[in-house]
PLY file of the C-alpha trace (Angstrom):
ply
format ascii 1.0
element vertex 288
property float x
property float y
property float z
element edge 287
property int vertex1
property int vertex2
end_header
108.40 106.71 84.00
107.56 109.22 86.74
106.84 112.93 86.71
107.76 115.25 89.58
107.63 119.04 89.63
107.36 119.20 85.85
110.41 116.97 85.34
110.16 113.48 83.87
112.39 110.67 85.15
112.67 106.98 84.39
111.79 104.59 87.21
114.98 102.67 86.47
117.94 105.02 87.06
120.17 102.81 84.96
118.07 103.49 81.84
117.80 107.31 81.47
115.21 108.78 79.12
115.88 111.41 76.45
116.71 114.79 77.95
117.26 113.33 81.42
120.61 114.05 83.11
122.61 110.88 82.41
124.76 108.98 84.88
127.06 105.99 84.56
125.55 102.68 85.66
128.54 101.65 87.77
128.32 104.81 89.90
124.92 103.79 91.29
125.19 100.00 91.20
125.85 99.72 94.93
122.92 101.98 95.82
120.71 100.02 93.45
121.61 96.71 95.12
120.81 98.13 98.56
117.45 99.49 97.48
116.53 96.17 95.87
116.71 94.58 99.34
114.84 97.16 101.43
113.34 100.63 101.42
115.23 102.94 103.74
113.28 105.18 106.14
113.04 108.73 104.83
115.03 110.15 107.75
117.87 107.76 106.90
117.82 108.78 103.24
117.82 112.44 104.25
120.76 111.76 106.57
122.70 110.21 103.69
122.09 113.30 101.59
123.02 115.62 104.44
126.37 113.97 105.20
127.15 113.70 101.49
126.48 117.43 101.25
128.87 118.16 104.15
131.58 116.05 102.52
131.19 117.99 99.27
131.44 121.40 100.98
135.12 121.40 101.85
136.93 124.43 100.39
138.30 122.58 97.34
134.98 120.96 96.40
132.50 123.66 97.39
130.68 123.24 94.09
130.81 119.44 94.06
127.44 119.06 95.80
125.74 120.79 92.89
127.22 118.18 90.56
126.46 115.17 92.77
122.92 115.61 94.11
121.30 115.15 90.65
122.96 111.71 90.54
121.47 110.84 93.93
118.07 111.99 92.70
118.35 109.40 89.91
118.80 106.41 92.20
115.09 105.68 92.70
111.70 107.32 93.08
111.93 107.42 96.90
115.25 109.24 96.81
113.90 111.76 94.30
110.85 112.41 96.45
112.93 112.97 99.58
115.54 115.18 97.94
113.02 117.42 96.16
110.90 117.73 99.31
113.98 119.04 101.18
115.31 121.54 98.63
115.99 124.34 101.10
117.41 122.14 103.85
119.80 120.44 101.43
120.66 123.72 99.66
119.89 122.34 96.21
121.17 124.37 93.27
121.20 123.69 89.57
124.54 124.41 87.94
124.48 126.49 84.77
127.87 126.26 83.05
129.07 126.50 79.46
128.11 122.83 79.08
124.49 123.34 80.10
121.86 125.17 78.10
118.61 126.87 79.17
116.56 123.97 77.78
118.31 121.58 80.19
117.34 123.73 83.18
113.68 123.44 82.24
113.78 119.67 82.79
114.14 120.10 86.55
111.74 121.45 89.18
111.99 125.14 90.14
115.30 124.85 92.00
117.58 127.92 92.40
120.25 128.22 89.71
123.97 128.99 90.02
125.67 130.36 86.89
129.42 129.96 86.94
131.87 128.93 84.19
133.82 125.70 84.55
136.97 127.79 84.07
137.00 131.48 84.84
138.78 132.28 81.57
136.06 130.63 79.47
133.26 133.01 78.43
129.64 131.94 78.33
128.04 131.58 74.90
125.48 134.29 74.20
122.71 131.71 73.95
123.37 130.48 77.49
123.27 134.03 78.89
119.62 134.18 77.88
118.91 131.83 80.80
119.29 134.91 83.03
115.83 135.97 81.88
114.53 133.64 84.58
115.02 136.40 87.16
113.26 134.56 89.97
115.53 131.48 89.92
119.14 132.66 90.01
120.89 132.66 93.38
124.49 132.97 92.11
125.99 134.64 89.03
129.74 134.67 88.39
130.95 135.89 85.00
134.01 137.30 83.26
132.55 139.78 80.79
133.69 141.49 77.60
132.13 144.12 75.34
129.21 142.31 73.65
128.58 140.04 76.62
128.59 143.00 79.02
125.99 144.83 76.95
123.83 141.70 76.86
124.01 141.27 80.62
123.09 144.91 81.21
120.05 144.44 79.02
118.86 141.18 80.60
119.59 142.02 84.26
117.60 145.25 84.54
114.87 143.72 86.68
115.12 142.45 90.26
116.63 139.05 91.07
114.84 138.19 94.34
116.91 135.05 95.13
120.34 136.45 94.21
122.87 135.85 97.01
126.21 135.96 95.18
127.22 138.19 92.28
130.69 138.42 90.72
131.40 140.36 87.52
134.91 140.88 86.20
136.18 142.86 83.21
139.83 143.02 82.17
139.26 145.41 79.26
140.91 148.83 79.27
137.57 150.47 78.59
135.77 151.28 81.82
132.52 149.35 81.93
129.60 151.09 83.65
126.48 149.30 84.87
123.19 151.14 84.25
121.13 152.56 87.11
118.42 149.98 86.36
120.77 147.06 87.05
119.04 144.50 89.33
116.17 146.94 89.63
118.30 148.90 92.12
117.70 146.37 94.89
119.22 143.07 96.08
117.70 142.20 99.49
119.27 138.72 99.76
122.73 139.60 98.44
125.54 138.18 100.61
128.58 138.36 98.31
129.32 141.09 95.76
132.48 141.38 93.65
132.94 143.97 90.88
136.34 144.11 89.19
137.03 146.62 86.43
133.34 147.55 86.47
131.76 150.71 87.85
128.22 150.90 89.19
127.30 154.53 90.03
124.13 153.40 91.81
126.03 150.93 94.00
125.41 152.84 97.27
121.66 152.59 96.67
121.93 148.88 95.93
124.03 148.29 99.04
121.49 150.08 101.21
119.04 147.28 100.39
121.55 144.46 101.03
121.28 144.11 104.80
122.63 140.52 104.65
125.84 141.49 102.82
128.87 139.61 104.17
131.60 140.07 101.54
132.23 143.11 99.32
135.12 143.34 96.84
135.53 146.36 94.56
138.31 147.10 92.09
137.57 150.37 90.33
139.25 152.25 87.54
139.02 155.89 88.40
137.80 158.71 86.20
136.71 162.14 87.38
133.07 161.19 86.84
132.57 157.45 87.20
134.25 156.23 90.37
132.39 155.93 93.66
133.80 157.99 96.49
134.64 156.31 99.81
132.10 158.57 101.52
129.28 157.39 99.24
130.37 153.79 99.76
130.26 154.11 103.54
126.83 155.67 103.35
125.56 152.77 101.27
127.00 150.23 103.69
125.29 151.73 106.73
122.66 148.97 106.67
125.18 146.14 106.18
125.64 145.23 109.83
126.69 141.66 108.97
129.62 142.70 106.78
132.76 140.62 107.49
135.07 141.17 104.51
135.57 144.48 102.72
138.21 145.10 100.06
138.30 148.28 97.96
140.93 149.12 95.32
141.09 152.30 93.26
143.24 152.71 90.15
143.47 154.92 87.08
142.81 153.10 83.79
145.91 152.77 81.61
144.17 154.35 78.64
143.51 157.61 80.45
146.11 160.33 80.07
144.24 163.20 81.68
146.39 164.26 84.60
143.38 165.79 86.31
142.00 162.28 86.89
143.66 161.57 90.19
143.73 158.40 92.18
142.98 158.86 95.88
146.29 158.74 97.72
144.50 157.38 100.77
141.26 155.53 101.03
139.86 156.12 104.49
136.80 154.05 105.30
135.43 154.91 108.76
133.11 151.91 108.77
131.86 150.29 111.92
130.53 146.74 111.68
130.34 144.37 114.66
131.30 141.40 112.48
133.99 143.01 110.30
137.09 140.79 110.22
139.04 141.96 107.16
139.22 145.52 105.88
141.45 146.24 102.91
141.89 149.38 100.83
144.52 150.58 98.40
145.22 153.05 95.61
147.31 152.24 92.53
148.58 154.21 89.58
147.11 151.82 87.01
145.54 148.41 86.54
0 1
1 2
2 3
3 4
4 5
5 6
6 7
7 8
8 9
9 10
10 11
11 12
12 13
13 14
14 15
15 16
16 17
17 18
18 19
19 20
20 21
21 22
22 23
23 24
24 25
25 26
26 27
27 28
28 29
29 30
30 31
31 32
32 33
33 34
34 35
35 36
36 37
37 38
38 39
39 40
40 41
41 42
42 43
43 44
44 45
45 46
46 47
47 48
48 49
49 50
50 51
51 52
52 53
53 54
54 55
55 56
56 57
57 58
58 59
59 60
60 61
61 62
62 63
63 64
64 65
65 66
66 67
67 68
68 69
69 70
70 71
71 72
72 73
73 74
74 75
75 76
76 77
77 78
78 79
79 80
80 81
81 82
82 83
83 84
84 85
85 86
86 87
87 88
88 89
89 90
90 91
91 92
92 93
93 94
94 95
95 96
96 97
97 98
98 99
99 100
100 101
101 102
102 103
103 104
104 105
105 106
106 107
107 108
108 109
109 110
110 111
111 112
112 113
113 114
114 115
115 116
116 117
117 118
118 119
119 120
120 121
121 122
122 123
123 124
124 125
125 126
126 127
127 128
128 129
129 130
130 131
131 132
132 133
133 134
134 135
135 136
136 137
137 138
138 139
139 140
140 141
141 142
142 143
143 144
144 145
145 146
146 147
147 148
148 149
149 150
150 151
151 152
152 153
153 154
154 155
155 156
156 157
157 158
158 159
159 160
160 161
161 162
162 163
163 164
164 165
165 166
166 167
167 168
168 169
169 170
170 171
171 172
172 173
173 174
174 175
175 176
176 177
177 178
178 179
179 180
180 181
181 182
182 183
183 184
184 185
185 186
186 187
187 188
188 189
189 190
190 191
191 192
192 193
193 194
194 195
195 196
196 197
197 198
198 199
199 200
200 201
201 202
202 203
203 204
204 205
205 206
206 207
207 208
208 209
209 210
210 211
211 212
212 213
213 214
214 215
215 216
216 217
217 218
218 219
219 220
220 221
221 222
222 223
223 224
224 225
225 226
226 227
227 228
228 229
229 230
230 231
231 232
232 233
233 234
234 235
235 236
236 237
237 238
238 239
239 240
240 241
241 242
242 243
243 244
244 245
245 246
246 247
247 248
248 249
249 250
250 251
251 252
252 253
253 254
254 255
255 256
256 257
257 258
258 259
259 260
260 261
261 262
262 263
263 264
264 265
265 266
266 267
267 268
268 269
269 270
270 271
271 272
272 273
273 274
274 275
275 276
276 277
277 278
278 279
279 280
280 281
281 282
282 283
283 284
284 285
285 286
286 287
């Protein structure tokens, strides 16, 4: 057996040890036969990984690389050494889905984590959400939230997430969900993609002012006289987002609200100037 970065692996990839990510023997038989004959130069091994990564990053299999590189890391000790020594270059991410648990993540070296459900309609178990306490490891979080889960997320995600690049939270409940001012510690310096649907974050302009690398922003807000973010405040928060390419903003009045004084903006003017902006969408609806 071998130990690397706190993770323990068997020297023979066809005989996995307890707790080790398991693979089928036939999937790696060809690679095993090749490596029995000669040891490939490291640059060749790295090239194999790189082209495999490119093949997995077509639009329909964008997440496939995260599923496949752990199998490559199981082929032999040399391949593990090369792949873990090139984490950033190969964009290694551990996938945290409903099928994985926090204990499984601990078996691997400190590689950034992506949390996304296998199917968007499937909620995460509460026990798996506790993995978010590892604030310094998550680079992507994509969740469909409901009442208890939303409250849990608000509690866990109050501190900064320094590696976070993509965040998507969606609520389809009639109750307007409001993120606390302490969410993400009020800062997300590496954030590139942000999507909030059915969720209001009053401190969003302050968060956006720290996200200078933001590329994609999608907001779908249910309006009340107090909670929604005005277009003017949004533009002010985006003043530092010079790399913004895609901006979509939708305002609507929640179905459960009957107060006629809660008005939906009839026009959403966003006088935003970004040298890279390609798509700008805005709309107002009576209800969502």
